[in-house]
C-alpha positions in Angstrom: 0.0 -0.1 0.2 1.5 3.2 -1.2 3.2 5.2 2.1 1.7 8.0 4.0 3.3 11.7 4.1 6.7 11.5 5.3 7.5 13.0 8.6 8.9 16.4 7.7 7.8 16.5 4.2 6.2 19.6 3.0 2.7 19.6 2.6 2.9 21.1 -0.4 4.3 20.2 -3.8 6.1 23.2 -5.5 9.4 22.2 -6.7 11.5 19.2 -6.5 13.0 20.6 -3.4 10.0 19.4 -1.2 11.3 16.3 -1.7 13.6 14.3 0.0 15.8 11.6 -2.2 13.8 9.2 -0.3 10.3 10.8 -0.8 11.1 10.2 -4.6 12.1 6.5 -4.3 9.5 5.9 -2.3 6.8 7.7 -4.5 8.6 5.9 -8.0 8.3 2.5 -6.1 4.7 3.1 -5.2 3.5 4.0 -8.4 5.3 0.8 -9.9 2.7 -0.9 -8.0 -0.2 1.2 -8.9 0.1 0.6 -12.4 -3.2 -2.2 -12.1 -4.9 0.4 -10.3 -4.1 3.3 -13.4 -5.1 0.6 -16.0 -8.2 -0.1 -14.4 -7.7 -4.0 -13.7 -7.5 -3.1 -9.8 -9.8 -1.4 -7.8 -8.0 0.3 -4.8 -10.3 3.5 -3.5 -7.7 4.3 -0.9 -9.0 7.9 -1.1 -12.7 7.6 -1.4 -14.5 10.6 0.0 -11.9 12.9 -0.9 -12.1 16.1 -3.2 -9.8 17.3 -5.6 -9.5 20.6 -7.1 -7.8 21.1 -10.8 -7.2 24.6 -10.9 -5.7 25.0 -14.6 -5.4 28.7 -15.5 -4.1 27.9 -18.6 -4.6 25.1 -21.2 -3.6 21.6 -20.5 -4.4 18.0 -21.7 -2.3 15.4 -20.2 -1.5 17.5 -16.8 -5.2 17.8 -15.9 -6.7 14.4 -17.8 -4.1 12.3 -15.6 -4.9 14.1 -12.2 -8.6 13.7 -12.8 -7.6 9.7 -14.0 -5.8 9.1 -11.2 -7.8 10.6 -8.1 -10.7 8.7 -9.8 -9.1 5.4 -9.9 -8.4 6.1 -6.3 -12.1 6.6 -5.5 -12.4 10.1 -4.9 -13.9 13.1 -7.1 -12.7 16.0 -9.0 -13.8 19.5 -9.5 -12.5 21.7 -12.1 -12.3 25.8 -12.7 -13.6 25.1 -15.9 -12.7 27.7 -18.5 -11.9 30.9 -17.2 -14.3 33.3 -19.4 -17.4 31.8 -17.3 -15.3 31.9 -14.0 -15.2 34.8 -11.7 -11.9 35.3 -13.1 -13.0 36.9 -15.6 -14.5 39.1 -13.3 -11.1 40.5 -11.8 -11.2 38.0 -9.0 -7.8 37.7 -7.4 -5.7 34.5 -7.5 -5.6 34.7 -3.5 -9.4 35.2 -3.2 -10.0 32.5 -6.0 -7.5 29.7 -3.9 -9.1 31.2 -0.7 -12.6 29.9 -1.9 -11.3 26.4 -3.1 -9.4 26.2 0.6 -12.7 25.7 1.5 -14.4 23.5 -1.0 -11.3 20.6 -1.5 -9.2 18.4 0.4 -5.9 19.4 -2.3 -5.8 21.8 -5.2 -3.4 21.5 -8.4 -2.8 24.6 -9.8 -1.7 25.4 -13.5 -0.8 29.3 -13.8 1.2 31.6 -16.0 2.9 33.3 -13.8 5.9 32.1 -12.2 5.8 31.7 -8.5 1.5 31.4 -8.6 2.0 28.1 -7.0 4.0 28.9 -4.1 1.6 32.2 -3.6 -1.4 29.8 -3.4 0.1 27.5 -0.8 0.9 30.3 1.6 -3.1 31.5 0.8 -4.4 27.8 1.9 -4.6 25.3 4.0 -4.9 22.3 2.2 -2.0 20.7 -0.3 -1.2 23.0 -3.2 0.7 20.5 -6.0 2.3 23.2 -8.8 1.1 21.8 -12.0 3.1 24.4 -13.6 4.2 28.0 -13.1 5.0 29.5 -16.1 8.1 29.2 -16.9 9.4 27.9 -13.2 8.4 24.5 -12.4 6.6 21.4 -12.9 7.7 18.8 -10.2 4.8 16.4 -10.9 6.4 16.1 -14.7 9.6 15.4 -13.1 8.8 12.9 -11.3 6.6 10.9 -14.1 9.9 11.4 -16.1 12.2 10.0 -13.4 9.7 7.0 -13.7 9.8 6.4 -16.8 13.4 6.6 -17.5 13.9 4.2 -14.5 11.0 2.0 -16.1 12.7 2.4 -19.8 16.3 1.9 -18.8 16.6 0.5 -15.7 18.4 2.8 -13.3 18.5 6.3 -13.2 21.9 6.6 -11.7 25.3 7.6 -14.2 23.4 8.3 -17.1 23.9 11.0 -20.3 21.2 12.6 -21.2 20.6 15.5 -23.6 17.7 18.3 -23.0 17.0 19.7 -26.2 14.8 22.3 -27.4 13.4 25.5 -25.4 15.4 25.2 -22.0 14.9 28.9 -21.4 11.4 29.1 -20.8 10.6 25.0 -20.5 9.9 24.3 -16.8 9.9 20.9 -17.7 14.0 20.7 -18.0 14.1 23.2 -15.1 13.1 20.8 -12.8 14.6 17.5 -14.5 17.8 19.0 -14.4 17.9 19.7 -11.2 16.5 15.7 -10.1 18.9 14.3 -12.7 21.9 16.0 -11.0 20.8 13.8 -7.7 21.8 10.8 -9.7 25.3 12.3 -10.9 23.9 12.2 -14.8 25.9 14.1 -17.4 24.0 16.7 -19.3 24.1 18.2 -22.2 22.3 21.1 -23.2 21.1 21.5 -26.6 19.4 25.1 -27.7 19.7 27.9 -29.6 21.7 30.6 -28.1 18.5 32.9 -27.1 16.8 29.4 -25.6 19.9 28.7 -23.4 19.4 26.7 -20.0 18.8 30.1 -17.4 21.9 30.5 -15.4 19.6 30.8 -12.1 19.3 27.1 -13.1 22.8 26.2 -14.0 24.4 27.5 -11.0 22.6 24.8 -8.7 24.2 22.2 -10.8 27.2 20.2 -10.0 29.9 20.2 -13.0 29.3 17.6 -15.2 26.6 19.6 -17.8 28.0 21.6 -21.4 26.1 23.4 -23.9 25.7 22.7 -27.4 23.9 24.4 -30.4 23.6 20.9 -32.7 23.0 17.5 -31.6 25.0 15.6 -33.8 28.1 16.0 -32.0 26.7 14.4 -28.7 23.8 12.1 -30.0 25.7 8.9 -29.8 27.0 9.3 -26.6 23.3 9.6 -25.4 21.3 7.0 -23.0 18.4 9.7 -22.8 17.4 12.7 -25.1 14.7 14.4 -23.9 12.9 16.7 -26.4 10.8 19.8 -25.6 8.4 22.1 -27.7 9.5 25.9 -28.4 7.0 27.6 -27.0 5.4 30.4 -28.6 3.1 31.3 -25.8 6.5 31.8 -23.6 7.7 34.6 -25.9 7.0 38.4 -25.4 8.1 39.0 -28.9 6.8 36.9 -31.9 9.8 38.3 -34.0 11.9 36.4 -31.6 9.8 32.7 -32.1 9.8 33.2 -35.7 13.8 33.0 -35.3 14.0 30.1 -33.8 10.8 28.0 -34.5 11.5 24.6 -36.3 15.2 25.1 -34.9 15.8 21.6 -34.6 13.7 18.4 -36.0 14.3 14.4 -34.8 13.3 12.3 -37.1 14.3 8.3 -37.7 17.0 8.9 -40.1 18.4 11.8 -37.3 18.6 9.1 -35.1 20.8 6.7 -37.4 24.1 7.5 -35.0 22.1 6.8 -31.8 22.7 3.6 -29.2 20.2 1.2 -29.7 19.2 2.2 -25.9 18.7 5.6 -26.3 15.1 6.6 -25.7 13.1 9.8 -26.3 11.1 11.4 -24.0 8.7 14.9 -24.7 6.5 15.8 -22.5 3.8 16.5 -25.0 2.0 18.2 -26.7 4.5 18.0 -30.1 4.3 20.4 -33.2 7.1 19.2 -35.5 9.8 18.7 -33.3 9.9 14.9 -33.2 8.4 13.0 -36.8 6.1 10.9 -36.4 8.4 8.3 -38.0 10.0 8.0 -34.6 7.2 6.9 -33.1 7.4 3.1 -34.8 11.2 2.9 -33.8 12.6 1.7 -30.6 13.6 4.6 -29.3 10.4 6.3 -28.6 9.0 6.1 -25.2 7.0 9.4 -25.1 3.2 7.9 -25.0 4.2 5.4 -22.7 6.2 8.7 -20.7 2.4 10.3 -20.6 0.5 7.2 -19.4 2.8 7.2 -16.5 1.2 10.7 -15.4 -1.4 8.3 -13.8 0.6 6.0 -11.6 2.9 8.8 -10.2 0.1 11.2 -9.6 -1.9 8.6 -7.9 1.2 7.4 -5.4 1.5 11.3 -4.7 -2.1 12.2 -4.4 -2.0 9.3 -1.6 1.1 10.6 0.0 -0.3 13.9 0.1 -3.5 13.0 1.5 -2.3 10.4 3.3 -4.9 7.6 4.8 -7.6 8.4 7.9 
């Protein structure tokens, strides 16, 4: 059975710093045991009577739906903020007031918001646990957890891997959280991006030695155990002309991977646009659709840990 909240652990999950190494291992182990429940093969109503608030101020498919699936597979229920145009946000209600209201309705809230720092702001306003499902260009810790779970499932370990992170590393919150997490496992990291989208210094300053920056993939592809590809995010660019200069900078195809190790696995937080060609889907390297499913058992394990058992 999944474990309750570890003693001393934050009741919220805002960044990966809220989890110890033992917390991470425990969550990944619990997620592995919950896979049959995530598939619907086993009924395990651990969170019956609990209510999750999905507070998404930005569009989402996988994160929102996987949290909803996770909660319902565990016997709980979900309420959703819904379209912003039909909520009091359209009338000018502040995030503080919205979250204080939700604090009285739910046992836990999952928040996605375009403003960096919004999740911590909400956690400070609420008594219920808050889970950060993406705060602008900040962090996305539950994506990192499912990424780590996928890496362990696909490659059999987390320790000592050689990893390439490619695409939008400046605005891509998934890679910010993942780089910090991989550093815990002594990964050798290669950051591949246009210079204008390089990994921010605030992220690299927290990393130990063992990373390098590149503008092309070819030179380091044969070394990689894992390639994590991200979409160049038009919605994050304040200037459309800046986006136009880097749009389509990288496209991975089956031909691109001709010199890759047979064991190489490719992950992507999705949605993809044109950065991974569909012919990659049929190679042994593609793991991104399995990665998307893995959000369900991982978020099930997290919900049970944060809500605990009465």
